[in-house]
N, CA, C and O atoms as a Tinker XYZ file with bonds, in Angstrom:
   324  protein
     1  N     -9.342000    5.424000  -10.669000    73     2
     2  CA    -9.307000    6.314000   -9.713000    64     1     3
     3  C     -8.001000    6.444000   -9.370000    63     2     4     5
     4  O     -7.441000    5.405000   -9.021000    81     3
     5  N     -7.227000    7.678000   -9.378000    73     3     6
     6  CA    -5.902000    7.947000   -9.376000    64     5     7
     7  C     -5.771000    7.801000   -7.912000    63     6     8     9
     8  O     -6.704000    7.705000   -7.116000    81     7
     9  N     -4.339000    7.793000   -7.612000    73     7    10
    10  CA    -3.890000    7.949000   -6.098000    64     9    11
    11  C     -4.352000    9.296000   -5.222000    63    10    12    13
    12  O     -4.826000    9.326000   -4.087000    81    11
    13  N     -4.080000   10.307000   -6.057000    73    11    14
    14  CA    -4.374000   11.299000   -5.435000    64    13    15
    15  C     -5.858000   11.334000   -5.101000    63    14    16    17
    16  O     -6.114000   11.706000   -3.956000    81    15
    17  N     -6.896000   11.011000   -5.896000    73    15    18
    18  CA    -8.553000   10.790000   -5.520000    64    17    19
    19  C     -8.657000   10.033000   -4.483000    63    18    20    21
    20  O     -9.370000   10.345000   -3.529000    81    19
    21  N     -7.931000    8.895000   -4.533000    73    19    22
    22  CA    -8.134000    7.855000   -3.464000    64    21    23
    23  C     -7.644000    8.596000   -2.138000    63    22    24    25
    24  O     -8.401000    8.586000   -1.168000    81    23
    25  N     -6.551000    9.163000   -2.066000    73    23    26
    26  CA    -5.981000    9.735000   -0.642000    64    25    27
    27  C     -6.937000   10.711000   -0.229000    63    26    28    29
    28  O     -7.163000   10.806000    0.977000    81    27
    29  N     -7.587000   11.517000   -1.106000    73    27    30
    30  CA    -8.038000   12.771000   -0.580000    64    29    31
    31  C     -9.701000   12.529000   -0.713000    63    30    32    33
    32  O    -10.459000   13.499000   -0.671000    81    31
    33  N    -10.115000   11.400000   -0.849000    73    31    34
    34  CA   -11.658000   11.024000   -0.781000    64    33    35
    35  C    -12.515000   11.198000   -1.945000    63    34    36    37
    36  O    -13.695000   10.866000   -1.840000    81    35
    37  N    -12.020000   11.740000   -3.191000    73    35    38
    38  CA   -12.576000   12.149000   -4.312000    64    37    39
    39  C    -13.121000   10.427000   -4.559000    63    38    40    41
    40  O    -12.434000    9.485000   -4.164000    81    39
    41  N    -14.402000   10.251000   -5.244000    73    39    42
    42  CA   -15.086000    8.827000   -5.518000    64    41    43
    43  C    -15.625000    8.183000   -4.364000    63    42    44    45
    44  O    -16.122000    7.057000   -4.363000    81    43
    45  N    -15.517000    8.884000   -3.458000    73    43    46
    46  CA   -15.934000    8.067000   -2.318000    64    45    47
    47  C    -17.451000    8.285000   -2.284000    63    46    48    49
    48  O    -17.728000    9.428000   -1.919000    81    47
    49  N    -18.416000    7.585000   -2.534000    73    47    50
    50  CA   -19.957000    7.884000   -2.478000    64    49    51
    51  C    -20.395000    6.932000   -1.447000    63    50    52    53
    52  O    -21.583000    7.013000   -1.136000    81    51
    53  N    -19.670000    6.038000   -0.848000    73    51    54
    54  CA   -20.275000    5.105000    0.090000    64    53    55
    55  C    -21.134000    3.868000   -0.178000    63    54    56    57
    56  O    -21.586000    3.123000    0.692000    81    55
    57  N    -21.313000    3.741000   -1.621000    73    55    58
    58  CA   -21.947000    2.742000   -2.106000    64    57    59
    59  C    -21.450000    1.318000   -2.160000    63    58    60    61
    60  O    -22.128000    0.404000   -2.630000    81    59
    61  N    -20.322000    1.178000   -1.694000    73    59    62
    62  CA   -19.792000   -0.100000   -1.233000    64    61    63
    63  C    -18.581000    0.063000   -0.253000    63    62    64    65
    64  O    -18.114000    1.135000    0.130000    81    63
    65  N    -18.204000   -1.056000    0.047000    73    63    66
    66  CA   -17.225000   -1.354000    0.922000    64    65    67
    67  C    -15.639000   -0.335000    0.360000    63    66    68    69
    68  O    -14.824000    0.395000    0.924000    81    67
    69  N    -15.890000   -0.885000   -1.163000    73    67    70
    70  CA   -14.697000   -0.387000   -1.687000    64    69    71
    71  C    -14.722000    1.434000   -1.807000    63    70    72    73
    72  O    -13.660000    2.026000   -1.998000    81    71
    73  N    -15.851000    2.090000   -1.690000    73    71    74
    74  CA   -16.021000    3.444000   -1.951000    64    73    75
    75  C    -16.528000    3.872000   -0.595000    63    74    76    77
    76  O    -17.227000    4.882000   -0.514000    81    75
    77  N    -16.208000    3.139000    0.510000    73    75    78
    78  CA   -16.479000    3.685000    1.972000    64    77    79
    79  C    -16.289000    4.934000    2.338000    63    78    80    81
    80  O    -15.318000    5.483000    1.816000    81    79
    81  N    -17.067000    5.694000    3.250000    73    79    82
    82  CA   -17.037000    7.221000    3.467000    64    81    83
    83  C    -15.949000    6.761000    4.554000    63    82    84    85
    84  O    -16.278000    5.782000    5.223000    81    83
    85  N    -14.779000    7.298000    4.803000    73    83    86
    86  CA   -13.901000    7.057000    6.001000    64    85    87
    87  C    -14.275000    8.160000    7.038000    63    86    88    89
    88  O    -14.404000    9.339000    6.707000    81    87
    89  N    -14.460000    7.651000    8.465000    73    87    90
    90  CA   -15.044000    8.482000    9.270000    64    89    91
    91  C    -14.109000    8.358000   10.737000    63    90    92    93
    92  O    -13.414000    7.373000   10.989000    81    91
    93  N    -14.201000    9.180000   11.357000    73    91    94
    94  CA   -13.413000    9.242000   12.838000    64    93    95
    95  C    -14.675000    8.918000   14.050000    63    94    96    97
    96  O    -14.409000    8.648000   15.221000    81    95
    97  N    -15.698000    8.985000   13.642000    73    95    98
    98  CA   -16.886000    8.909000   14.747000    64    97    99
    99  C    -18.121000    8.381000   14.280000    63    98   100   101
   100  O    -18.319000    8.402000   13.065000    81    99
   101  N    -19.010000    7.897000   15.062000    73    99   102
   102  CA   -20.518000    7.752000   14.558000    64   101   103
   103  C    -21.018000    9.147000   14.483000    63   102   104   105
   104  O    -21.982000    9.256000   13.726000    81   103
   105  N    -20.645000   10.199000   15.034000    73   103   106
   106  CA   -21.094000   11.319000   14.936000    64   105   107
   107  C    -20.833000   11.677000   13.424000    63   106   108   109
   108  O    -21.788000   12.122000   12.787000    81   107
   109  N    -19.862000   11.550000   12.924000    73   107   110
   110  CA   -19.501000   12.104000   11.635000    64   109   111
   111  C    -20.200000   10.929000   10.451000    63   110   112   113
   112  O    -20.034000   11.187000    9.259000    81   111
   113  N    -20.739000   10.038000   10.727000    73   111   114
   114  CA   -21.420000    9.258000    9.628000    64   113   115
   115  C    -22.834000    9.773000    9.765000    63   114   116   117
   116  O    -23.483000    9.643000    8.727000    81   115
   117  N    -23.486000   10.329000   10.786000    73   115   118
   118  CA   -24.802000   11.019000   10.910000    64   117   119
   119  C    -24.938000   12.565000   10.047000    63   118   120   121
   120  O    -25.842000   13.045000    9.363000    81   119
   121  N    -23.449000   13.104000   10.486000    73   119   122
   122  CA   -23.454000   14.440000    9.870000    64   121   123
   123  C    -23.361000   14.186000    8.313000    63   122   124   125
   124  O    -24.051000   14.860000    7.549000    81   123
   125  N    -22.443000   13.138000    7.815000    73   123   126
   126  CA   -22.645000   13.090000    6.443000    64   125   127
   127  C    -23.778000   12.675000    5.795000    63   126   128   129
   128  O    -24.146000   13.054000    4.683000    81   127
   129  N    -24.394000   11.790000    6.605000    73   127   130
   130  CA   -26.065000   11.277000    6.019000    64   129   131
   131  C    -26.838000   12.517000    5.886000    63   130   132   133
   132  O    -27.595000   12.642000    4.924000    81   131
   133  N    -26.703000   13.554000    6.865000    73   131   134
   134  CA   -27.650000   14.661000    6.871000    64   133   135
   135  C    -27.401000   15.811000    5.704000    63   134   136   137
   136  O    -28.270000   16.517000    5.193000    81   135
   137  N    -26.164000   15.808000    5.456000    73   135   138
   138  CA   -25.648000   16.604000    4.485000    64   137   139
   139  C    -25.988000   16.007000    3.078000    63   138   140   141
   140  O    -26.324000   16.795000    2.193000    81   139
   141  N    -25.935000   14.907000    2.862000    73   139   142
   142  CA   -25.867000   14.138000    1.509000    64   141   143
   143  C    -26.959000   13.495000    1.100000    63   142   144   145
   144  O    -27.236000   13.074000   -0.023000    81   143
   145  N    -27.757000   13.438000    2.431000    73   143   146
   146  CA   -28.868000   12.601000    2.056000    64   145   147
   147  C    -30.308000   13.268000    2.714000    63   146   148   149
   148  O    -31.000000   12.649000    3.523000    81   147
   149  N    -30.584000   14.451000    2.288000    73   147   150
   150  CA   -31.762000   15.335000    2.951000    64   149   151
   151  C    -32.850000   14.522000    2.675000    63   150   152   153
   152  O    -32.951000   13.765000    1.709000    81   151
   153  N    -33.940000   14.766000    3.860000    73   151   154
   154  CA   -35.312000   13.852000    3.629000    64   153   155
   155  C    -34.809000   12.362000    4.095000    63   154   156   157
   156  O    -35.800000   11.666000    4.314000    81   155
   157  N    -33.891000   11.831000    4.259000    73   155   158
   158  CA   -33.836000   10.674000    4.660000    64   157   159
   159  C    -33.888000   10.117000    6.059000    63   158   160   161
   160  O    -33.143000   10.775000    6.785000    81   159
   161  N    -34.347000    9.387000    6.538000    73   159   162
   162  CA   -34.186000    9.056000    7.999000    64   161   163
   163  C    -33.901000    7.597000    8.151000    63   162   164   165
   164  O    -34.301000    6.705000    7.404000    81   163
   165  N    -33.009000    7.445000    9.429000    73   163   166
   166  CA   -32.424000    6.376000    9.651000    64   165   167
   167  C    -33.561000    5.128000   10.077000    63   166   168   169
   168  O    -34.579000    5.158000   10.768000    81   167
   169  N    -32.937000    4.132000    9.388000    73   167   170
   170  CA   -33.864000    2.735000    9.361000    64   169   171
   171  C    -32.915000    1.641000   10.136000    63   170   172   173
   172  O    -33.411000    1.118000   11.135000    81   171
   173  N    -31.763000    1.309000    9.802000    73   171   174
   174  CA   -31.107000    0.198000   10.449000    64   173   175
   175  C    -29.314000    0.668000   10.091000    63   174   176   177
   176  O    -28.906000    1.279000    9.103000    81   175
   177  N    -28.599000    0.198000   11.131000    73   175   178
   178  CA   -27.490000    0.548000   11.247000    64   177   179
   179  C    -26.570000   -0.774000   11.626000    63   178   180   181
   180  O    -26.664000   -1.203000   12.776000    81   179
   181  N    -25.899000   -1.271000   10.920000    73   179   182
   182  CA   -25.321000   -2.778000   10.754000    64   181   183
   183  C    -23.686000   -2.595000   11.048000    63   182   184   185
   184  O    -23.097000   -1.677000   10.476000    81   183
   185  N    -23.161000   -3.246000   11.708000    73   183   186
   186  CA   -21.992000   -3.675000   11.737000    64   185   187
   187  C    -21.370000   -4.632000   10.877000    63   186   188   189
   188  O    -21.650000   -5.771000   11.248000    81   187
   189  N    -20.758000   -4.608000   10.042000    73   187   190
   190  CA   -20.006000   -5.467000    9.010000    64   189   191
   191  C    -18.756000   -5.736000    9.095000    63   190   192   193
   192  O    -18.144000   -4.775000    9.562000    81   191
   193  N    -17.961000   -6.808000    8.798000    73   191   194
   194  CA   -16.592000   -6.908000    8.566000    64   193   195
   195  C    -16.297000   -7.430000    7.286000    63   194   196   197
   196  O    -16.840000   -8.500000    7.012000    81   195
   197  N    -15.659000   -6.985000    6.556000    73   195   198
   198  CA   -15.400000   -7.098000    4.933000    64   197   199
   199  C    -14.106000   -7.178000    4.898000    63   198   200   201
   200  O    -13.592000   -6.131000    5.290000    81   199
   201  N    -13.041000   -8.322000    4.462000    73   199   202
   202  CA   -11.863000   -8.513000    4.329000    64   201   203
   203  C    -11.377000   -7.749000    5.535000    63   202   204   205
   204  O    -10.881000   -6.627000    5.432000    81   203
   205  N    -11.555000   -8.483000    6.867000    73   203   206
   206  CA   -11.050000   -8.224000    7.975000    64   205   207
   207  C    -11.152000   -6.630000    8.629000    63   206   208   209
   208  O    -10.620000   -6.221000    9.661000    81   207
   209  N    -11.956000   -5.940000    7.737000    73   207   210
   210  CA   -11.934000   -4.277000    8.027000    64   209   211
   211  C    -13.415000   -4.219000    8.633000    63   210   212   213
   212  O    -14.313000   -4.971000    8.252000    81   211
   213  N    -13.565000   -3.248000    9.612000    73   211   214
   214  CA   -14.823000   -3.298000   10.139000    64   213   215
   215  C    -15.824000   -1.693000    9.619000    63   214   216   217
   216  O    -15.514000   -0.539000    9.915000    81   215
   217  N    -16.898000   -2.089000    8.889000    73   215   218
   218  CA   -17.771000   -1.051000    8.310000    64   217   219
   219  C    -19.108000   -0.876000    9.214000    63   218   220   221
   220  O    -19.606000   -1.844000    9.789000    81   219
   221  N    -19.637000    0.398000    9.292000    73   219   222
   222  CA   -20.918000    0.614000    9.715000    64   221   223
   223  C    -21.637000    0.778000    8.309000    63   222   224   225
   224  O    -21.147000    1.500000    7.441000    81   223
   225  N    -22.902000    0.030000    8.106000    73   223   226
   226  CA   -23.688000    0.193000    7.020000    64   225   227
   227  C    -25.093000    0.619000    7.449000    63   226   228   229
   228  O    -25.824000   -0.022000    8.203000    81   227
   229  N    -25.391000    1.877000    6.821000    73   227   230
   230  CA   -26.661000    2.389000    7.291000    64   229   231
   231  C    -27.625000    2.531000    6.207000    63   230   232   233
   232  O    -27.447000    2.914000    5.051000    81   231
   233  N    -28.650000    2.159000    6.792000    73   231   234
   234  CA   -29.530000    1.965000    5.553000    64   233   235
   235  C    -30.609000    3.029000    6.126000    63   234   236   237
   236  O    -31.023000    2.945000    7.282000    81   235
   237  N    -31.084000    4.167000    5.110000    73   235   238
   238  CA   -31.825000    5.144000    5.447000    64   237   239
   239  C    -33.098000    5.356000    4.659000    63   238   240   241
   240  O    -32.808000    4.839000    3.581000    81   239
   241  N    -34.258000    5.780000    4.562000    73   239   242
   242  CA   -35.251000    5.900000    3.689000    64   241   243
   243  C    -35.988000    7.248000    4.006000    63   242   244   245
   244  O    -35.942000    7.847000    5.080000    81   243
   245  N    -36.794000    7.683000    2.684000    73   243   246
   246  CA   -37.526000    8.706000    2.302000    64   245   247
   247  C    -38.818000    8.668000    2.856000    63   246   248   249
   248  O    -39.071000    7.700000    3.574000    81   247
   249  N    -39.666000    9.494000    2.680000    73   247   250
   250  CA   -40.930000    9.505000    2.863000    64   249   251
   251  C    -41.649000    8.812000    1.480000    63   250   252   253
   252  O    -42.833000    8.475000    1.499000    81   251
   253  N    -40.847000    8.654000    0.366000    73   251   254
   254  CA   -41.589000    8.311000   -0.660000    64   253   255
   255  C    -41.160000    6.816000   -0.720000    63   254   256   257
   256  O    -41.449000    6.181000   -1.734000    81   255
   257  N    -40.562000    6.277000    0.188000    73   255   258
   258  CA   -39.984000    4.990000    0.323000    64   257   259
   259  C    -38.832000    4.449000   -0.349000    63   258   260   261
   260  O    -38.644000    3.234000   -0.417000    81   259
   261  N    -37.959000    5.406000   -0.910000    73   259   262
   262  CA   -36.791000    5.411000   -1.230000    64   261   263
   263  C    -35.242000    5.042000   -0.418000    63   262   264   265
   264  O    -34.721000    5.857000    0.343000    81   263
   265  N    -34.751000    3.954000   -0.666000    73   263   266
   266  CA   -33.680000    3.735000    0.459000    64   265   267
   267  C    -32.101000    4.099000   -0.094000    63   266   268   269
   268  O    -31.753000    4.022000   -1.272000    81   267
   269  N    -31.443000    4.414000    0.771000    73   267   270
   270  CA   -30.121000    4.702000    0.274000    64   269   271
   271  C    -29.360000    3.920000    1.417000    63   270   272   273
   272  O    -29.662000    4.062000    2.602000    81   271
   273  N    -28.384000    3.111000    0.992000    73   271   274
   274  CA   -27.352000    2.295000    1.849000    64   273   275
   275  C    -26.071000    3.047000    1.675000    63   274   276   277
   276  O    -25.556000    3.377000    0.606000    81   275
   277  N    -25.645000    3.260000    2.857000    73   275   278
   278  CA   -24.310000    3.783000    2.687000    64   277   279
   279  C    -22.948000    3.125000    3.514000    63   278   280   281
   280  O    -23.151000    2.542000    4.579000    81   279
   281  N    -21.846000    3.221000    3.085000    73   279   282
   282  CA   -20.820000    1.795000    3.952000    64   281   283
   283  C    -20.009000    3.335000    4.501000    63   282   284   285
   284  O    -19.896000    4.410000    3.911000    81   283
   285  N    -19.596000    2.960000    5.676000    73   283   286
   286  CA   -18.633000    3.886000    6.645000    64   285   287
   287  C    -17.502000    2.869000    6.813000    63   286   288   289
   288  O    -17.566000    1.676000    7.111000    81   287
   289  N    -16.578000    3.555000    6.578000    73   287   290
   290  CA   -15.270000    2.761000    6.915000    64   289   291
   291  C    -14.845000    3.160000    8.429000    63   290   292   293
   292  O    -14.170000    4.187000    8.507000    81   291
   293  N    -15.126000    2.541000    9.555000    73   291   294
   294  CA   -14.796000    2.897000   10.913000    64   293   295
   295  C    -13.236000    2.412000   11.337000    63   294   296   297
   296  O    -12.674000    2.666000   12.402000    81   295
   297  N    -12.865000    1.881000   10.554000    73   295   298
   298  CA   -11.366000    1.267000   11.062000    64   297   299
   299  C    -10.572000    2.043000   11.750000    63   298   300   301
   300  O     -9.691000    1.432000   12.354000    81   299
   301  N    -10.581000    3.539000   11.905000    73   299   302
   302  CA   -10.066000    4.350000   12.575000    64   301   303
   303  C    -10.343000    4.426000   14.100000    63   302   304   305
   304  O     -9.575000    4.788000   14.992000    81   303
   305  N    -11.365000    4.084000   14.166000    73   303   306
   306  CA   -11.803000    4.161000   15.717000    64   305   307
   307  C    -12.525000    3.092000   16.256000    63   306   308   309
   308  O    -12.802000    3.183000   17.452000    81   307
   309  N    -12.934000    1.990000   15.579000    73   307   310
   310  CA   -13.714000    0.827000   16.091000    64   309   311
   311  C    -12.756000    0.015000   16.966000    63   310   312   313
   312  O    -11.565000    0.028000   16.653000    81   311
   313  N    -13.102000   -0.598000   17.893000    73   311   314
   314  CA   -12.419000   -1.431000   19.039000    64   313   315
   315  C    -11.390000   -0.514000   19.814000    63   314   316   317
   316  O    -10.687000   -1.087000   20.647000    81   315
   317  N    -11.236000    0.738000   19.646000    73   315   318
   318  CA   -10.341000    1.310000   20.305000    64   317   319
   319  C    -10.814000    2.152000   21.566000    63   318   320   321
   320  O    -11.863000    2.792000   21.495000    81   319
   321  N    -10.085000    2.153000   22.660000    73   319   322
   322  CA   -10.809000    2.853000   23.826000    64   321   323
   323  C    -10.017000    4.397000   23.984000    63   322   324
   324  O    -10.383000    5.193000   24.848000    81   323
């Protein structure tokens, strides 16, 4: 992945911490899921620290039982008041 793609989010599918979707709020996480995973419903939301960086890891499932796990980089707002 080139620097331009990295800086502007191309290749970020949320399948891992390395390709996590960068967000500014939890609302943005759910908006991204609604746009990119239609037909899926929330099952689990976990906070994980990977290499000292905070991530929300969302697990959603559709009516056929298929799961989608998506990593969100929450370092822009996590722990800030």
